LUMLO-556785 format. One record per residue (C-alpha): residue number from 0; chain; x, y, z. Coordinates in Angstrom, 1 decimal. Layout:
// LUMLO-556785
   resi   chain        x        y        z
    NUM       A        X        Y        Z
...
//
This chain:
// LUMLO-556785
   resi   chain        x        y        z
      0       A     24.1     51.4    126.9
      1       A     22.2     54.6    127.6
      2       A     20.3     56.2    124.8
      3       A     21.8     59.5    123.6
      4       A     20.1     62.5    124.9
      5       A     18.3     64.9    122.5
      6       A     18.7     68.6    122.2
      7       A     15.6     70.8    122.1
      8       A     16.0     73.7    119.7
      9       A     13.3     76.3    120.7
     10       A     12.6     79.6    119.0
     11       A     10.2     82.2    120.0
     12       A      9.2     82.9    116.4
     13       A      9.6     81.4    112.9
     14       A     11.5     84.6    112.0
     15       A     14.4     83.1    114.1
     16       A     14.5     80.0    111.9
     17       A     17.0     81.2    109.3
     18       A     19.6     81.6    112.0
     19       A     18.5     78.8    114.3
     20       A     18.6     76.1    111.6
     21       A     22.4     76.5    111.7
     22       A     22.3     74.9    115.2
     23       A     20.3     72.0    113.8
     24       A     23.0     71.5    111.1
     25       A     25.8     71.4    113.7
     26       A     23.8     68.9    115.8
     27       A     23.2     66.7    112.7
     28       A     26.9     66.8    111.8
     29       A     27.7     65.4    115.2
     30       A     24.9     62.8    115.1
     31       A     23.1     64.4    118.0
     32       A     19.3     63.9    117.9
     33       A     17.3     67.1    118.1
     34       A     13.9     68.5    117.7
     35       A     13.0     72.1    116.7
     36       A      9.9     73.9    118.0
     37       A      8.3     77.3    118.2
     38       A      7.2     78.2    121.7
     39       A      6.9     81.7    123.1
     40       A      7.4     82.8    126.7
     41       A      4.6     85.4    126.1
     42       A      2.3     84.0    123.4
     43       A      2.3     80.3    124.5
     44       A      3.5     80.4    128.1
     45       A      1.6     77.3    129.2
     46       A      3.0     75.2    126.3
     47       A      6.5     76.5    126.9
     48       A      6.4     75.7    130.6
     49       A      4.9     72.2    130.0
     50       A      7.6     71.5    127.4
     51       A     10.4     72.6    129.8
     52       A      8.9     70.7    132.8
     53       A      8.7     67.4    130.8
     54       A     11.9     67.8    128.8
     55       A     14.1     65.5    131.0
     56       A     11.4     62.8    131.0
     57       A     11.2     63.1    127.2
     58       A     14.8     62.4    126.7
     59       A     16.3     65.8    126.3
     60       A     19.7     66.7    127.8
     61       A     20.1     70.3    126.7
     62       A     17.7     73.0    125.6
     63       A     18.6     75.8    123.2
     64       A     16.4     78.9    123.2
     65       A     16.5     81.6    120.6
     66       A     14.6     84.9    121.1
     67       A     14.9     88.5    120.2
     68       A     14.0     91.8    121.8
     69       A     12.6     91.0    125.3
     70       A     14.2     87.5    125.0
     71       A     12.5     85.9    128.0
     72       A     12.3     82.5    126.4
     73       A     15.5     81.0    127.9
     74       A     14.7     82.4    131.3
     75       A     11.2     80.9    131.2
     76       A     12.7     77.5    130.3
     77       A     15.3     77.8    133.0
     78       A     12.6     78.5    135.5
     79       A     10.9     75.3    134.6
     80       A     13.7     72.8    134.2
     81       A     17.0     71.9    135.7
     82       A     18.5     70.9    132.4
     83       A     21.2     73.1    130.9
     84       A     19.6     75.9    129.0
     85       A     21.6     77.9    126.4
     86       A     20.2     81.2    125.3
     87       A     20.6     82.5    121.8
     88       A     19.9     86.3    121.7
     89       A     18.7     87.3    118.3
     90       A     19.6     90.4    116.4
     91       A     16.8     92.8    115.5
     92       A     14.4     95.3    117.0
     93       A     15.2     98.9    118.0
     94       A     18.4     98.0    119.8
     95       A     19.6     95.4    117.1
     96       A     19.8     92.7    119.6
     97       A     21.5     94.4    122.6
     98       A     18.2     94.2    124.5
     99       A     18.0     90.4    123.8
    100       A     21.6     89.9    124.9
    101       A     21.0     91.7    128.2
    102       A     17.7     90.0    128.8
    103       A     19.4     86.6    128.2
    104       A     22.4     87.1    130.4
    105       A     20.8     88.8    133.4
    106       A     19.3     85.8    135.1
    107       A     18.6     85.6    138.9
    108       A     21.0     83.4    141.0
    109       A     20.0     79.8    140.9
    110       A     18.5     79.9    137.4
    111       A     21.4     80.1    135.1
    112       A     21.2     80.5    131.3
    113       A     24.4     80.0    129.3
    114       A     24.5     82.6    126.6
    115       A     26.2     82.8    123.2
    116       A     26.7     85.8    121.0
    117       A     24.0     87.5    119.1
    118       A     22.7     85.1    116.4
    119       A     25.2     82.5    117.8
    120       A     23.0     79.5    117.1
    121       A     25.9     77.3    115.8
    122       A     28.0     78.0    118.9
    123       A     24.9     77.1    121.0
    124       A     24.9     73.8    119.3
    125       A     28.6     73.3    119.8
    126       A     28.1     74.0    123.5
    127       A     25.2     71.5    123.6
    128       A     27.5     68.9    122.1
    129       A     30.2     69.7    124.6
    130       A     27.7     69.4    127.5
    131       A     26.4     66.0    126.2
    132       A     30.0     64.8    125.5
    133       A     30.8     65.0    129.3
    134       A     29.0     61.6    129.7
    135       A     29.3     60.3    126.1
    136       A     32.8     59.1    125.1
    137       A     31.9     58.6    121.4
    138       A     30.5     62.1    121.2
    139       A     33.6     63.5    123.0
    140       A     35.8     61.7    120.4
    141       A     33.8     63.4    117.6
    142       A     34.3     66.8    119.3
    143       A     38.0     66.2    119.7
    144       A     38.2     65.2    116.0
    145       A     36.4     68.4    115.0
    146       A     38.7     70.6    117.0
    147       A     41.7     68.8    115.5
    148       A     40.4     69.4    112.0
    149       A     39.7     73.0    112.8
    150       A     43.3     73.5    114.1
    151       A     44.7     71.8    111.0
    152       A     42.7     74.1    108.7
    153       A     44.0     77.1    110.5
    154       A     47.6     75.8    110.3
    155       A     47.2     75.3    106.6
    156       A     45.9     78.9    106.1
    157       A     48.7     80.2    108.3
    158       A     51.3     78.5    106.1
    159       A     49.7     79.9    103.0
    160       A     49.7     83.5    104.3
    161       A     53.2     83.2    105.7
    162       A     54.4     82.0    102.3
    163       A     52.6     84.8    100.4
    164       A     53.9     87.4    102.9
    165       A     57.5     86.1    102.4
    166       A     57.2     86.4     98.7
    167       A     56.2     90.1     98.8
//
């Protein structure tokens, strides 16, 4: 049996951690091993490139990259690995995250970065789980169960609202 792949959770600054730790929580809930690191496309470019280049050999299957403003981190990782990279544009700065969003989604052909919403760390983790679940039946079953639980919770809320509306 093949060992489960890890997810690398990378942020450009510790100021991203309050949002990014939500991704770690999701990964933990699904039993997906992960590591969180601070690496910067600008302040530690050699270390970031070395991490990306060795990620596959080190057992990673997906890399999540959170960065704000110029947000080059996900692109720098995508340039140095063929693993799936998911960018998490962070809110903040003069444009409140719009610059980070645009920098993350505008990648050159052949170097894709999947991108979630501003501060969408949890969705980045769910996407990482879905990517890993393609080749992991147990993880796919956990994801299916999560989706079923989510649908059941919405159905319960729907019934409560419908009942309250009918009583008005």
